[in-house]
N, C-alpha and C positions, 0 to 999 in steps of 0.2 A: 718314430719305431723304428729301432733296431734291428738291423739284418747281419746274418754268417758272413762270415769274410769270402767263402766260397762264393755264396749268392752275388758279395757286390763285385769281386772279379772277374766273375760269367758275367755281369751285366757290365763292366768296362770294356772285357775284350769284346763280345758282341756288338757293340755302341762302334767300335773300331774302324771298319772295312770302308767307310764310305773316307776316311782320314787318310788312308794307305799308301797313295800313290807320293806324296812329297817323301816319303818316309823310304821308300823306294830306291826312289834317285837318292838322297843320301846314305843308304848302306851301300848303294853300287861305285857312290865317292868313297867314302869310306874302305871299300875293300882297294878300291883303284891305287888310292892317296896314299893312304896309310900303312895297307898290310903288302900288296903286292908289290909297289916300288921298293917296300924295304927288304924285298929277299926272299917271302914266302912263296914257293911255288905248288905246294902239296895240292891238288886239283878237288879231292874231297874236303880238306881245310876250306881253300877258299870260297865253294858252293856251300860248304854249311855258314861259313859267316855271311854269306850272302842272303842266306833261308833268313836264319833267327832274326827275329822281329827284336834289336835289342831295347826301343824302346818302352816294350811290354814289362822289360825288366829294372825299371829306373821308380823312382818316386815320379809322384807327377810333377813335383816342383823342377826334375831334372829332364823329363821329356824331351824339349827342346833341345839339351845339352848333349845326346843319348848318345850320337855318331862323333861327337869330336874326340880330339887325339890326347885325350887324359883320362886318368881313371875319374868317378863320381862316388861321392858319397850315397849311401843305400840308407844310415842312419844304424844307431850301435856301435856307433867308433869304425864301421864297417864300411868298405869301397865294395865297388864294381872294377873291376882292372881295367886299363888299356887296352883299346880293342887290336893294339899290334901285339900286345903280351899275351891275350887269352890266343889268338892266333899261333902265333911261336912257340907260345907252350904244349898247345896241341900238336904242332908240327913235329916236335921232339918227340914226341911219345911214337910217332911212325904208325898213327892208326888206320885199323881196317876193319870190315864189317864183320869179324869174327869174333872181338877184343873184347872184354872184359875189365873196365876201368874203375876204380875206386878214385873216387875225389873227397879230399877233406876242405872244408871250409866253401859248403855251399853258396853261400850268400844271398843272390836275389836268383839263383838258379842260372843264371846265363852262361855260364862254361858248361855245365850239367849238359844243358840244352844244345850246344854247339857239338858237344863229345856225342849225345844222342842223333844226332845227325846222320853220325859215321859208324858208328861202333853198334857190336849187338846188345850190351846190359852197361848200363853207368849205375854204380851204388854211390850216395854222395852222403857225406856226414857235416853234418850241423850244429854249435854247438848253442849259437844265441837261437831260443826257441821260436821266436819271433820271425825273425827270417825262414828257418825250418821248415815251418807250417804254410807260412805266404809261399814258400819256393815250391813246396809239396802240391798244393793248391793250384798255383801258375803253370807249371809245368804238366799236371792232369789236364787241364783247360785248352791248354795249346796241343794237347795228344800224344804227349811224350811218355808213354805206356812203360818205355823198357829202363826209366829212371825211376830208380828207387830213394828216398830221402829216409834217413835216420837223423832222429835229436840226441847228439851224444858227443861225448869225450873223442876227438878224431885220432887222438896221439894214439889209439887202443888198435884202431881201424876197424873193421867189421870181420871180424874171425871167419865167422858160419859161413862166409861169399868167397874167400881167400880158397886159393889163390887167384891173383891179379895178373894180367895182362902186363897192365899198365896203371900207375900212381899218380895222381896231380894232386900236387898240394898248392892250395892259394893264400898259405898265409906263412910270415915269415917265423921258421923254427930255428932256435940257437942251434941245434944237431938234429940229426938225422932220426926218428922215432923208430927205437928197435923194434918195435910191431910190426912197425908198416914194412919193412926191408923184409920181414920175418915171410910177411903176407904178398910178396910179390914173386910172382914166375920164375923159375930158373930162366935166364935168356930175357925177364921181364925188364921194362923201363919206368925208372923214377924222375918227373922232374920237379924238385923242390928250391926254394928260397932260403939257404941257408946263412944264418949270422946275426948280431946284435940286434936288440930292441929296438924299433924306428931310426936306425942308420943303415947305410950302407950295405947291401947283404950280396950274395952270390949265387946268382941263381945255377942252380947244379942239375946237370945229367947221372944217373945211377943208377947202373947198370947191373944187375945177379949175374956176374959168371962164378960157375963152380961155385956155387952158393956164397961166394965173395963181393962185396963193394968195390967197383969200380967207379970212380968218381970224375966227371969233367965240369971245370968253370965253364956255363954259356955267356951268360954278362952280367953286371951289376943292376942289383935293383933294389926297390923300397916297396915292401910289404906290408900291411898292417900283420900285429902279433898274432903268433900260434895263440890260442888261450886254451888252458887247460882247466878251467873252472869256468861251472855253468855264469855267462852273465846276468846282470838282474836286469830284470824288464822295466 
């Protein structure tokens, strides 16, 4: 018998509480050793990283690796970012409880969940339909009602909900997409990896000041490519 994805996901989540304790310890170790030890100080970010159950955002084959210090494959040539990078990019946005944030590259939904623990509203776009649907179901099942998921081309942003206080892009773009900058509120912050495909890129902070972009290099990174066309299933 076949069951809908939402039913299977809810069944999986409901079976986890008795197994949660080992992951709580792993999450705390992740925050202490990988994140706080590397200089992340924002209390809300640290709390969010402790709260979001990362092992629920990876494939079953990767659950035991969920709290390790590196990115993990999630299918369709996509990855869930290294925990430190998730925390770092979140901190760079200077998140607070009144913010409305656009994310481009939902993936498994982990970054959206971390943001949702802190900010008022998260709008997240995913071009891979399978990821977008699963992330939407997962986030809903976990109670993240302040997250809206859209399946589509993130290059164009989400104009009907603009302007955004902050924008986070979790895929490497060769240049900053003009529609995203246009949808950034005056004084807003965008964090985005920019550079050649599958090579070392520059993680940049883009701030909008008097309508113009002020760019700052943060660190070298390597992200999966920013996809412009629908991926095949």
